[in-house]
A tleap script that builds the chain and sets N, CA, C and O, in Angstrom:
source leaprc.protein.ff14SB
mol = sequence {
  NMET ASN PHE GLY LEU LEU GLY LYS VAL TYR
  THR ASP GLY GLU ARG ILE VAL THR GLN GLY
  GLU VAL GLY HIE CYS MET TYR VAL ILE GLN
  LYS GLY LYS VAL GLU VAL PHE VAL GLU SER
  GLU ASN CYS GLU ALA VAL LEU ALA THR LEU
  LYS PRO GLY ALA VAL PHE GLY GLU MET ALA
  LEU PHE SER LYS GLU PRO ARG SER ALA SER
  VAL ARG ALA LYS GLY LYS THR ARG ILE LEU
  THR ILE ASP LYS ARG ALA PHE PHE LYS ARG
  VAL GLN GLU ASP PRO SER LEU ALA PHE ARG
  ILE LEU GLN LYS MET SER LYS ARG VAL LYS
  LYS LEU ASN THR GLU LEU ILE ARG PHE LYS
  THR GLY GLN ASP CLEU
}
set mol.1.N position { 0.844 -1.181 0.000 }
set mol.1.CA position { 0.000 0.000 0.000 }
set mol.1.C position { 0.884 1.236 0.000 }
set mol.1.O position { 1.646 1.452 0.943 }
set mol.2.N position { 0.797 2.020 -1.006 }
set mol.2.CA position { 1.567 3.249 -1.063 }
set mol.2.C position { 0.598 4.422 -1.077 }
set mol.2.O position { -0.055 4.694 -2.085 }
set mol.3.N position { 0.516 5.107 0.047 }
set mol.3.CA position { -0.415 6.225 0.177 }
set mol.3.C position { 0.326 7.558 0.266 }
set mol.3.O position { -0.284 8.580 0.580 }
set mol.4.N position { 1.633 7.563 -0.007 }
set mol.4.CA position { 2.393 8.801 0.077 }
set mol.4.C position { 2.612 9.213 1.522 }
set mol.4.O position { 2.484 8.393 2.431 }
set mol.5.N position { 2.935 10.458 1.735 }
set mol.5.CA position { 3.187 10.947 3.085 }
set mol.5.C position { 2.119 11.953 3.485 }
set mol.5.O position { 2.420 13.108 3.786 }
set mol.6.N position { 0.895 11.513 3.484 }
set mol.6.CA position { -0.221 12.383 3.826 }
set mol.6.C position { -0.611 12.281 5.291 }
set mol.6.O position { -1.477 13.025 5.752 }
set mol.7.N position { 0.002 11.385 6.018 }
set mol.7.CA position { -0.416 11.081 7.375 }
set mol.7.C position { -0.118 12.154 8.397 }
set mol.7.O position { 0.513 13.171 8.107 }
set mol.8.N position { -0.591 11.893 9.601 }
set mol.8.CA position { -0.387 12.776 10.745 }
set mol.8.C position { 0.829 12.299 11.527 }
set mol.8.O position { 1.058 11.097 11.661 }
set mol.9.N position { 1.604 13.240 12.040 }
set mol.9.CA position { 2.781 12.910 12.835 }
set mol.9.C position { 2.396 12.925 14.315 }
set mol.9.O position { 1.791 13.876 14.812 }
set mol.10.N position { 2.766 11.839 15.005 }
set mol.10.CA position { 2.533 11.706 16.445 }
set mol.10.C position { 3.876 11.734 17.156 }
set mol.10.O position { 4.876 11.259 16.619 }
set mol.11.N position { 3.902 12.285 18.358 }
set mol.11.CA position { 5.130 12.340 19.147 }
set mol.11.C position { 5.215 11.113 20.051 }
set mol.11.O position { 4.232 10.398 20.244 }
set mol.12.N position { 6.393 10.886 20.594 }
set mol.12.CA position { 6.635 9.734 21.452 }
set mol.12.C position { 5.621 9.662 22.588 }
set mol.12.O position { 5.444 10.625 23.334 }
set mol.13.N position { 4.964 8.523 22.712 }
set mol.13.CA position { 3.992 8.308 23.783 }
set mol.13.C position { 2.595 8.821 23.493 }
set mol.13.O position { 1.669 8.549 24.258 }
set mol.14.N position { 2.424 9.555 22.408 }
set mol.14.CA position { 1.103 10.099 22.091 }
set mol.14.C position { 0.161 8.966 21.678 }
set mol.14.O position { 0.512 8.097 20.879 }
set mol.15.N position { -1.028 9.004 22.239 }
set mol.15.CA position { -2.025 7.972 21.977 }
set mol.15.C position { -2.699 8.213 20.635 }
set mol.15.O position { -3.120 9.327 20.323 }
set mol.16.N position { -2.794 7.147 19.848 }
set mol.16.CA position { -3.421 7.211 18.531 }
set mol.16.C position { -4.826 6.624 18.604 }
set mol.16.O position { -5.768 7.153 18.012 }
set mol.17.N position { -4.949 5.526 19.338 }
set mol.17.CA position { -6.218 4.815 19.518 }
set mol.17.C position { -6.372 4.516 21.003 }
set mol.17.O position { -5.399 4.194 21.685 }
set mol.18.N position { -7.604 4.624 21.498 }
set mol.18.CA position { -7.869 4.325 22.900 }
set mol.18.C position { -8.807 3.133 23.031 }
set mol.18.O position { -9.878 3.091 22.426 }
set mol.19.N position { -8.382 2.180 23.824 }
set mol.19.CA position { -9.180 0.988 24.102 }
set mol.19.C position { -10.558 1.405 24.607 }
set mol.19.O position { -10.680 2.287 25.457 }
set mol.20.N position { -11.589 0.762 24.075 }
set mol.20.CA position { -12.952 1.029 24.523 }
set mol.20.C position { -13.715 2.016 23.667 }
set mol.20.O position { -14.946 2.031 23.701 }
set mol.21.N position { -13.013 2.849 22.894 }
set mol.21.CA position { -13.729 3.788 22.034 }
set mol.21.C position { -14.182 3.071 20.766 }
set mol.21.O position { -13.569 2.090 20.345 }
set mol.22.N position { -15.243 3.560 20.171 }
set mol.22.CA position { -15.719 2.984 18.917 }
set mol.22.C position { -14.930 3.625 17.791 }
set mol.22.O position { -14.847 4.850 17.698 }
set mol.23.N position { -14.354 2.795 16.937 }
set mol.23.CA position { -13.536 3.296 15.848 }
set mol.23.C position { -14.306 3.350 14.549 }
set mol.23.O position { -15.294 2.640 14.361 }
set mol.24.N position { -13.837 4.207 13.651 }
set mol.24.CA position { -14.463 4.364 12.337 }
set mol.24.C position { -13.427 4.316 11.218 }
set mol.24.O position { -13.750 4.572 10.059 }
set mol.25.N position { -12.175 3.984 11.568 }
set mol.25.CA position { -11.120 3.987 10.566 }
set mol.25.C position { -10.017 3.014 10.953 }
set mol.25.O position { -9.969 2.514 12.077 }
set mol.26.N position { -9.142 2.761 10.002 }
set mol.26.CA position { -7.943 1.972 10.258 }
set mol.26.C position { -6.735 2.865 10.025 }
set mol.26.O position { -6.868 3.987 9.538 }
set mol.27.N position { -5.568 2.367 10.371 }
set mol.27.CA position { -4.355 3.166 10.297 }
set mol.27.C position { -3.239 2.393 9.613 }
set mol.27.O position { -3.151 1.171 9.730 }
set mol.28.N position { -2.388 3.119 8.897 }
set mol.28.CA position { -1.199 2.549 8.268 }
set mol.28.C position { 0.006 3.306 8.810 }
set mol.28.O position { 0.040 4.537 8.790 }
set mol.29.N position { 0.987 2.564 9.290 }
set mol.29.CA position { 2.210 3.191 9.792 }
set mol.29.C position { 3.101 3.508 8.599 }
set mol.29.O position { 3.539 2.610 7.882 }
set mol.30.N position { 3.360 4.787 8.398 }
set mol.30.CA position { 4.212 5.210 7.287 }
set mol.30.C position { 5.666 5.304 7.721 }
set mol.30.O position { 6.571 4.961 6.960 }
set mol.31.N position { 5.887 5.770 8.944 }
set mol.31.CA position { 7.245 5.951 9.449 }
set mol.31.C position { 7.209 5.853 10.970 }
set mol.31.O position { 6.285 6.358 11.609 }
set mol.32.N position { 8.210 5.207 11.541 }
set mol.32.CA position { 8.266 5.064 12.992 }
set mol.32.C position { 7.644 3.753 13.453 }
set mol.32.O position { 7.475 2.819 12.669 }
set mol.33.N position { 7.305 3.700 14.742 }
set mol.33.CA position { 6.743 2.489 15.346 }
set mol.33.C position { 5.600 2.865 16.269 }
set mol.33.O position { 5.499 3.998 16.740 }
set mol.34.N position { 4.739 1.881 16.517 }
set mol.34.CA position { 3.685 2.051 17.510 }
set mol.34.C position { 3.697 0.852 18.442 }
set mol.34.O position { 4.194 -0.223 18.105 }
set mol.35.N position { 3.140 1.065 19.613 }
set mol.35.CA position { 3.010 0.024 20.608 }
set mol.35.C position { 1.528 -0.220 20.846 }
set mol.35.O position { 0.780 0.712 21.138 }
set mol.36.N position { 1.106 -1.472 20.720 }
set mol.36.CA position { -0.279 -1.867 20.957 }
set mol.36.C position { -0.339 -2.438 22.366 }
set mol.36.O position { 0.455 -3.311 22.715 }
set mol.37.N position { -1.281 -1.949 23.184 }
set mol.37.CA position { -1.352 -2.414 24.569 }
set mol.37.C position { -2.784 -2.418 25.072 }
set mol.37.O position { -3.647 -1.718 24.542 }
set mol.38.N position { -3.022 -3.217 26.100 }
set mol.38.CA position { -4.324 -3.258 26.755 }
set mol.38.C position { -4.151 -2.796 28.193 }
set mol.38.O position { -3.102 -2.983 28.808 }
set mol.39.N position { -5.203 -2.194 28.703 }
set mol.39.CA position { -5.197 -1.691 30.072 }
set mol.39.C position { -6.333 -2.345 30.844 }
set mol.39.O position { -7.423 -2.548 30.310 }
set mol.40.N position { -6.069 -2.672 32.105 }
set mol.40.CA position { -7.129 -3.135 32.984 }
set mol.40.C position { -6.751 -2.732 34.399 }
set mol.40.O position { -5.664 -3.040 34.886 }
set mol.41.N position { -7.664 -2.046 35.035 }
set mol.41.CA position { -7.461 -1.496 36.371 }
set mol.41.C position { -6.137 -0.761 36.456 }
set mol.41.O position { -5.985 0.291 35.835 }
set mol.42.N position { -5.171 -1.284 37.209 }
set mol.42.CA position { -3.908 -0.556 37.397 }
set mol.42.C position { -2.740 -1.160 36.634 }
set mol.42.O position { -1.585 -0.886 36.963 }
set mol.43.N position { -3.016 -1.979 35.619 }
set mol.43.CA position { -1.895 -2.552 34.880 }
set mol.43.C position { -2.097 -2.408 33.381 }
set mol.43.O position { -3.191 -2.124 32.893 }
set mol.44.N position { -1.008 -2.614 32.682 }
set mol.44.CA position { -1.014 -2.502 31.227 }
set mol.44.C position { -0.130 -3.614 30.680 }
set mol.44.O position { 0.914 -3.930 31.251 }
set mol.45.N position { -0.561 -4.204 29.564 }
set mol.45.CA position { 0.219 -5.260 28.918 }
set mol.45.C position { 0.434 -4.894 27.465 }
set mol.45.O position { -0.520 -4.625 26.735 }
set mol.46.N position { 1.691 -4.885 27.048 }
set mol.46.CA position { 2.030 -4.590 25.657 }
set mol.46.C position { 1.821 -5.861 24.838 }
set mol.46.O position { 2.379 -6.913 25.151 }
set mol.47.N position { 1.011 -5.750 23.788 }
set mol.47.CA position { 0.706 -6.897 22.927 }
set mol.47.C position { 1.646 -7.000 21.744 }
set mol.47.O position { 2.012 -8.097 21.323 }
set mol.48.N position { 2.040 -5.843 21.203 }
set mol.48.CA position { 2.881 -5.859 20.000 }
set mol.48.C position { 3.508 -4.500 19.769 }
set mol.48.O position { 3.009 -3.474 20.229 }
set mol.49.N position { 4.613 -4.519 19.045 }
set mol.49.CA position { 5.222 -3.308 18.508 }
set mol.49.C position { 5.154 -3.454 16.992 }
set mol.49.O position { 5.631 -4.441 16.432 }
set mol.50.N position { 4.555 -2.463 16.334 }
set mol.50.CA position { 4.361 -2.516 14.892 }
set mol.50.C position { 5.264 -1.506 14.200 }
set mol.50.O position { 5.541 -0.432 14.734 }
set mol.51.N position { 5.720 -1.868 12.997 }
set mol.51.CA position { 6.684 -1.060 12.243 }
set mol.51.C position { 6.056 -0.528 10.962 }
set mol.51.O position { 4.912 -0.861 10.650 }
set mol.52.N position { 6.795 0.300 10.212 }
set mol.52.CA position { 6.256 0.856 8.965 }
set mol.52.C position { 5.687 -0.218 8.033 }
set mol.52.O position { 6.262 -1.293 7.863 }
set mol.53.N position { 4.546 0.109 7.442 }
set mol.53.CA position { 3.854 -0.815 6.551 }
set mol.53.C position { 2.768 -1.603 7.248 }
set mol.53.O position { 1.875 -2.141 6.594 }
set mol.54.N position { 2.833 -1.680 8.571 }
set mol.54.CA position { 1.816 -2.425 9.329 }
set mol.54.C position { 0.527 -1.610 9.394 }
set mol.54.O position { 0.542 -0.381 9.329 }
set mol.55.N position { -0.580 -2.324 9.524 }
set mol.55.CA position { -1.879 -1.680 9.704 }
set mol.55.C position { -2.423 -2.069 11.066 }
set mol.55.O position { -2.100 -3.132 11.596 }
set mol.56.N position { -3.252 -1.199 11.628 }
set mol.56.CA position { -3.945 -1.531 12.868 }
set mol.56.C position { -5.283 -0.813 12.878 }
set mol.56.O position { -5.497 0.155 12.149 }
set mol.57.N position { -6.175 -1.308 13.719 }
set mol.57.CA position { -7.500 -0.706 13.801 }
set mol.57.C position { -8.430 -1.134 12.694 }
set mol.57.O position { -9.527 -0.590 12.565 }
set mol.58.N position { -8.015 -2.108 11.884 }
set mol.58.CA position { -8.808 -2.506 10.720 }
set mol.58.C position { -10.135 -3.147 11.093 }
set mol.58.O position { -11.069 -3.130 10.291 }
set mol.59.N position { -10.240 -3.712 12.292 }
set mol.59.CA position { -11.511 -4.332 12.695 }
set mol.59.C position { -12.632 -3.305 12.757 }
set mol.59.O position { -13.803 -3.660 12.619 }
set mol.60.N position { -12.292 -2.045 12.961 }
set mol.60.CA position { -13.305 -0.984 13.018 }
set mol.60.C position { -14.029 -0.813 11.690 }
set mol.60.O position { -15.144 -0.294 11.654 }
set mol.61.N position { -13.404 -1.245 10.599 }
set mol.61.CA position { -14.051 -1.137 9.291 }
set mol.61.C position { -15.136 -2.196 9.112 }
set mol.61.O position { -16.010 -2.061 8.255 }
set mol.62.N position { -15.074 -3.242 9.918 }
set mol.62.CA position { -15.979 -4.375 9.748 }
set mol.62.C position { -16.982 -4.543 10.879 }
set mol.62.O position { -17.947 -5.295 10.736 }
set mol.63.N position { -16.776 -3.861 11.999 }
set mol.63.CA position { -17.718 -3.976 13.121 }
set mol.63.C position { -17.791 -2.652 13.869 }
set mol.63.O position { -16.926 -1.787 13.731 }
set mol.64.N position { -18.821 -2.522 14.642 }
set mol.64.CA position { -18.991 -1.300 15.439 }
set mol.64.C position { -18.642 -1.546 16.899 }
set mol.64.O position { -19.073 -0.806 17.784 }
set mol.65.N position { -17.858 -2.589 17.143 }
set mol.65.CA position { -17.424 -2.933 18.494 }
set mol.65.C position { -16.385 -1.919 18.984 }
set mol.65.O position { -15.654 -1.342 18.179 }
set mol.66.N position { -16.320 -1.706 20.285 }
set mol.66.CA position { -15.275 -0.822 20.826 }
set mol.66.C position { -13.882 -1.393 20.538 }
set mol.66.O position { -13.715 -2.606 20.413 }
set mol.67.N position { -12.915 -0.534 20.437 }
set mol.67.CA position { -11.538 -0.955 20.184 }
set mol.67.C position { -11.065 -1.855 21.326 }
set mol.67.O position { -11.325 -1.581 22.498 }
set mol.68.N position { -10.374 -2.920 20.967 }
set mol.68.CA position { -9.946 -3.916 21.948 }
set mol.68.C position { -8.602 -3.583 22.588 }
set mol.68.O position { -8.198 -4.237 23.549 }
set mol.69.N position { -7.909 -2.581 22.070 }
set mol.69.CA position { -6.597 -2.207 22.605 }
set mol.69.C position { -6.340 -0.732 22.318 }
set mol.69.O position { -7.013 -0.105 21.500 }
set mol.70.N position { -5.353 -0.208 23.013 }
set mol.70.CA position { -4.887 1.159 22.766 }
set mol.70.C position { -3.605 1.082 21.949 }
set mol.70.O position { -2.922 0.058 21.940 }
set mol.71.N position { -3.284 2.181 21.260 }
set mol.71.CA position { -2.059 2.248 20.458 }
set mol.71.C position { -1.419 3.612 20.697 }
set mol.71.O position { -2.096 4.640 20.681 }
set mol.72.N position { -0.101 3.605 20.918 }
set mol.72.CA position { 0.635 4.862 21.100 }
set mol.72.C position { 1.902 4.848 20.273 }
set mol.72.O position { 2.451 3.793 19.955 }
set mol.73.N position { 2.349 6.032 19.935 }
set mol.73.CA position { 3.576 6.179 19.146 }
set mol.73.C position { 4.788 5.851 20.000 }
set mol.73.O position { 4.837 6.163 21.189 }
set mol.74.N position { 5.768 5.213 19.365 }
set mol.74.CA position { 7.073 4.983 20.002 }
set mol.74.C position { 8.063 5.834 19.218 }
set mol.74.O position { 8.536 5.430 18.156 }
set mol.75.N position { 8.365 6.991 19.738 }
set mol.75.CA position { 9.179 7.946 18.993 }
set mol.75.C position { 8.286 8.702 18.025 }
set mol.75.O position { 7.064 8.551 18.033 }
set mol.76.N position { 8.911 9.510 17.202 }
set mol.76.CA position { 8.161 10.277 16.199 }
set mol.76.C position { 7.637 9.305 15.147 }
set mol.76.O position { 8.400 8.529 14.573 }
set mol.77.N position { 6.337 9.354 14.901 }
set mol.77.CA position { 5.684 8.370 14.030 }
set mol.77.C position { 4.689 9.055 13.110 }
set mol.77.O position { 3.930 9.924 13.539 }
set mol.78.N position { 4.694 8.660 11.838 }
set mol.78.CA position { 3.727 9.197 10.865 }
set mol.78.C position { 2.713 8.108 10.557 }
set mol.78.O position { 3.071 6.998 10.162 }
set mol.79.N position { 1.432 8.443 10.746 }
set mol.79.CA position { 0.335 7.494 10.589 }
set mol.79.C position { -0.671 8.044 9.580 }
set mol.79.O position { -1.060 9.210 9.641 }
set mol.80.N position { -1.083 7.181 8.653 }
set mol.80.CA position { -2.133 7.523 7.708 }
set mol.80.C position { -3.443 6.927 8.201 }
set mol.80.O position { -3.498 5.741 8.529 }
set mol.81.N position { -4.491 7.728 8.256 }
set mol.81.CA position { -5.813 7.285 8.660 }
set mol.81.C position { -6.642 6.995 7.415 }
set mol.81.O position { -6.690 7.803 6.487 }
set mol.82.N position { -7.294 5.832 7.404 }
set mol.82.CA position { -8.125 5.448 6.269 }
set mol.82.C position { -9.522 5.129 6.776 }
set mol.82.O position { -9.706 4.185 7.545 }
set mol.83.N position { -10.509 5.911 6.350 }
set mol.83.CA position { -11.882 5.660 6.792 }
set mol.83.C position { -12.520 4.582 5.926 }
set mol.83.O position { -11.950 4.143 4.927 }
set mol.84.N position { -13.706 4.169 6.329 }
set mol.84.CA position { -14.398 3.065 5.667 }
set mol.84.C position { -14.636 3.341 4.179 }
set mol.84.O position { -14.430 2.458 3.346 }
set mol.85.N position { -15.059 4.538 3.849 }
set mol.85.CA position { -15.345 4.874 2.456 }
set mol.85.C position { -14.079 4.794 1.596 }
set mol.85.O position { -14.103 4.230 0.502 }
set mol.86.N position { -12.985 5.357 2.093 }
set mol.86.CA position { -11.720 5.316 1.343 }
set mol.86.C position { -11.232 3.873 1.196 }
set mol.86.O position { -10.712 3.492 0.148 }
set mol.87.N position { -11.403 3.079 2.250 }
set mol.87.CA position { -10.972 1.681 2.192 }
set mol.87.C position { -11.744 0.925 1.114 }
set mol.87.O position { -11.142 0.250 0.279 }
set mol.88.N position { -13.080 1.035 1.126 }
set mol.88.CA position { -13.878 0.290 0.159 }
set mol.88.C position { -13.660 0.787 -1.276 }
set mol.88.O position { -13.736 0.004 -2.223 }
set mol.89.N position { -13.393 2.066 -1.432 }
set mol.89.CA position { -13.059 2.584 -2.758 }
set mol.89.C position { -11.759 1.945 -3.249 }
set mol.89.O position { -11.647 1.539 -4.406 }
set mol.90.N position { -10.793 1.865 -2.356 }
set mol.90.CA position { -9.490 1.267 -2.698 }
set mol.90.C position { -9.640 -0.225 -3.006 }
set mol.90.O position { -8.975 -0.745 -3.902 }
set mol.91.N position { -10.518 -0.915 -2.260 }
set mol.91.CA position { -10.763 -2.339 -2.510 }
set mol.91.C position { -11.396 -2.551 -3.887 }
set mol.91.O position { -11.098 -3.536 -4.562 }
set mol.92.N position { -12.264 -1.632 -4.302 }
set mol.92.CA position { -12.851 -1.742 -5.645 }
set mol.92.C position { -11.769 -1.630 -6.717 }
set mol.92.O position { -11.832 -2.302 -7.747 }
set mol.93.N position { -10.778 -0.776 -6.468 }
set mol.93.CA position { -9.677 -0.606 -7.415 }
set mol.93.C position { -8.725 -1.793 -7.390 }
set mol.93.O position { -8.169 -2.177 -8.419 }
set mol.94.N position { -8.540 -2.375 -6.200 }
set mol.94.CA position { -7.605 -3.487 -6.023 }
set mol.94.C position { -8.198 -4.484 -5.032 }
set mol.94.O position { -7.917 -4.399 -3.837 }
set mol.95.N position { -9.020 -5.437 -5.510 }
set mol.95.CA position { -9.677 -6.398 -4.622 }
set mol.95.C position { -8.709 -7.222 -3.775 }
set mol.95.O position { -9.088 -7.715 -2.713 }
set mol.96.N position { -7.480 -7.375 -4.225 }
set mol.96.CA position { -6.519 -8.152 -3.431 }
set mol.96.C position { -6.184 -7.462 -2.109 }
set mol.96.O position { -5.678 -8.106 -1.190 }
set mol.97.N position { -6.460 -6.161 -2.002 }
set mol.97.CA position { -6.225 -5.442 -0.755 }
set mol.97.C position { -7.049 -6.057 0.377 }
set mol.97.O position { -6.532 -6.251 1.477 }
set mol.98.N position { -8.304 -6.360 0.125 }
set mol.98.CA position { -9.158 -6.975 1.155 }
set mol.98.C position { -8.578 -8.317 1.578 }
set mol.98.O position { -8.576 -8.646 2.764 }
set mol.99.N position { -8.090 -9.089 0.623 }
set mol.99.CA position { -7.492 -10.381 0.932 }
set mol.99.C position { -6.265 -10.207 1.821 }
set mol.99.O position { -6.086 -10.960 2.778 }
set mol.100.N position { -5.419 -9.225 1.517 }
set mol.100.CA position { -4.210 -8.991 2.324 }
set mol.100.C position { -4.564 -8.565 3.750 }
set mol.100.O position { -3.913 -8.984 4.707 }
set mol.101.N position { -5.586 -7.740 3.886 }
set mol.101.CA position { -6.024 -7.327 5.230 }
set mol.101.C position { -6.527 -8.541 5.999 }
set mol.101.O position { -6.201 -8.710 7.174 }
set mol.102.N position { -7.319 -9.387 5.344 }
set mol.102.CA position { -7.824 -10.600 5.999 }
set mol.102.C position { -6.685 -11.543 6.377 }
set mol.102.O position { -6.747 -12.192 7.422 }
set mol.103.N position { -5.666 -11.629 5.559 }
set mol.103.CA position { -4.501 -12.450 5.892 }
set mol.103.C position { -3.844 -11.946 7.177 }
set mol.103.O position { -3.508 -12.733 8.061 }
set mol.104.N position { -3.666 -10.628 7.271 }
set mol.104.CA position { -3.043 -10.050 8.466 }
set mol.104.C position { -3.897 -10.301 9.702 }
set mol.104.O position { -3.375 -10.641 10.763 }
set mol.105.N position { -5.204 -10.134 9.567 }
set mol.105.CA position { -6.100 -10.368 10.696 }
set mol.105.C position { -6.040 -11.834 11.117 }
set mol.105.O position { -6.029 -12.137 12.310 }
set mol.106.N position { -6.000 -12.729 10.157 }
set mol.106.CA position { -5.930 -14.158 10.442 }
set mol.106.C position { -4.643 -14.510 11.182 }
set mol.106.O position { -4.671 -15.292 12.132 }
set mol.107.N position { -3.521 -13.943 10.758 }
set mol.107.CA position { -2.247 -14.191 11.440 }
set mol.107.C position { -2.294 -13.689 12.880 }
set mol.107.O position { -1.761 -14.341 13.778 }
set mol.108.N position { -2.920 -12.545 13.107 }
set mol.108.CA position { -3.025 -12.014 14.466 }
set mol.108.C position { -3.860 -12.927 15.342 }
set mol.108.O position { -3.499 -13.177 16.492 }
set mol.109.N position { -4.970 -13.430 14.821 }
set mol.109.CA position { -5.821 -14.336 15.596 }
set mol.109.C position { -5.046 -15.609 15.934 }
set mol.109.O position { -5.110 -16.091 17.065 }
set mol.110.N position { -4.325 -16.147 14.971 }
set mol.110.CA position { -3.541 -17.359 15.213 }
set mol.110.C position { -2.487 -17.115 16.284 }
set mol.110.O position { -2.297 -17.946 17.172 }
set mol.111.N position { -1.805 -15.984 16.204 }
set mol.111.CA position { -0.776 -15.651 17.196 }
set mol.111.C position { -1.396 -15.506 18.586 }
set mol.111.O position { -0.845 -15.999 19.570 }
set mol.112.N position { -2.541 -14.830 18.664 }
set mol.112.CA position { -3.209 -14.669 19.959 }
set mol.112.C position { -3.670 -16.005 20.520 }
set mol.112.O position { -3.582 -16.229 21.727 }
set mol.113.N position { -4.160 -16.897 19.662 }
set mol.113.CA position { -4.564 -18.227 20.116 }
set mol.113.C position { -3.372 -18.993 20.689 }
set mol.113.O position { -3.488 -19.637 21.732 }
set mol.114.N position { -2.244 -18.924 20.018 }
set mol.114.CA position { -1.031 -19.590 20.497 }
set mol.114.C position { -0.603 -19.032 21.844 }
set mol.114.O position { -0.245 -19.787 22.747 }
set mol.115.N position { -0.638 -17.717 21.980 }
set mol.115.CA position { -0.248 -17.096 23.246 }
set mol.115.C position { -1.220 -17.454 24.361 }
set mol.115.O position { -0.802 -17.652 25.502 }
set mol.116.N position { -2.500 -17.539 24.053 }
set mol.116.CA position { -3.496 -17.917 25.055 }
set mol.116.C position { -3.265 -19.344 25.530 }
set mol.116.O position { -3.330 -19.619 26.728 }
set mol.117.N position { -2.996 -20.249 24.605 }
set mol.117.CA position { -2.718 -21.636 24.988 }
set mol.117.C position { -1.469 -21.702 25.858 }
set mol.117.O position { -1.445 -22.406 26.867 }
set mol.118.N position { -0.438 -20.971 25.467 }
set mol.118.CA position { 0.801 -20.951 26.253 }
set mol.118.C position { 0.540 -20.403 27.652 }
set mol.118.O position { 1.059 -20.934 28.634 }
set mol.119.N position { -0.247 -19.366 27.744 }
set mol.119.CA position { -0.574 -18.774 29.035 }
set mol.119.C position { -1.349 -19.757 29.911 }
set mol.119.O position { -1.043 -19.911 31.093 }
set mol.120.N position { -2.350 -20.421 29.335 }
set mol.120.CA position { -3.188 -21.344 30.091 }
set mol.120.C position { -2.434 -22.590 30.521 }
set mol.120.O position { -2.703 -23.131 31.593 }
set mol.121.N position { -1.494 -23.058 29.706 }
set mol.121.CA position { -0.776 -24.285 30.037 }
set mol.121.C position { 0.555 -24.005 30.711 }
set mol.121.O position { 1.161 -24.907 31.290 }
set mol.122.N position { 1.015 -22.763 30.640 }
set mol.122.CA position { 2.308 -22.413 31.225 }
set mol.122.C position { 3.480 -22.982 30.431 }
set mol.122.O position { 4.579 -23.139 30.962 }
set mol.123.N position { 3.241 -23.288 29.164 }
set mol.123.CA position { 4.276 -23.900 28.335 }
set mol.123.C position { 4.635 -23.017 27.154 }
set mol.123.O position { 3.841 -22.191 26.705 }
set mol.124.N position { 5.828 -23.207 26.674 }
set mol.124.CA position { 6.226 -22.596 25.406 }
set mol.124.C position { 5.889 -23.576 24.312 }
set mol.124.O position { 6.213 -24.759 24.416 }
set mol.125.N position { 5.239 -23.100 23.255 }
set mol.125.CA position { 4.885 -23.975 22.133 }
set mol.125.C position { 5.894 -23.869 21.028 }
set mol.125.O position { 5.758 -24.536 20.002 }
savepdb mol mol.pdb
quit
């Protein structure tokens, strides 16, 4: 996905997405890194660090569920926001884009399932 450098620049630690809010767009990391984390009561767990080219928040394009995690910039980061209309327009131009997004979502689910099993059994798989 090449969207140029139209994105917004976030500073280190600045929150891009907040867990629990309803999202209406997805994001593409153009430059820098982000940290995906979940919060509960007085603790926080980092789920992933994402690099340029990665997408996040894509589930918001397919459901109206609240965001399942928060995301913050790690250092200076440029992020492109893509709303539902722009996404579907792009999919009409390149249907393989939807397939690639689904592949990424599938890999994330598989990784989370593996981590859940490891957590429940206390074993490394």
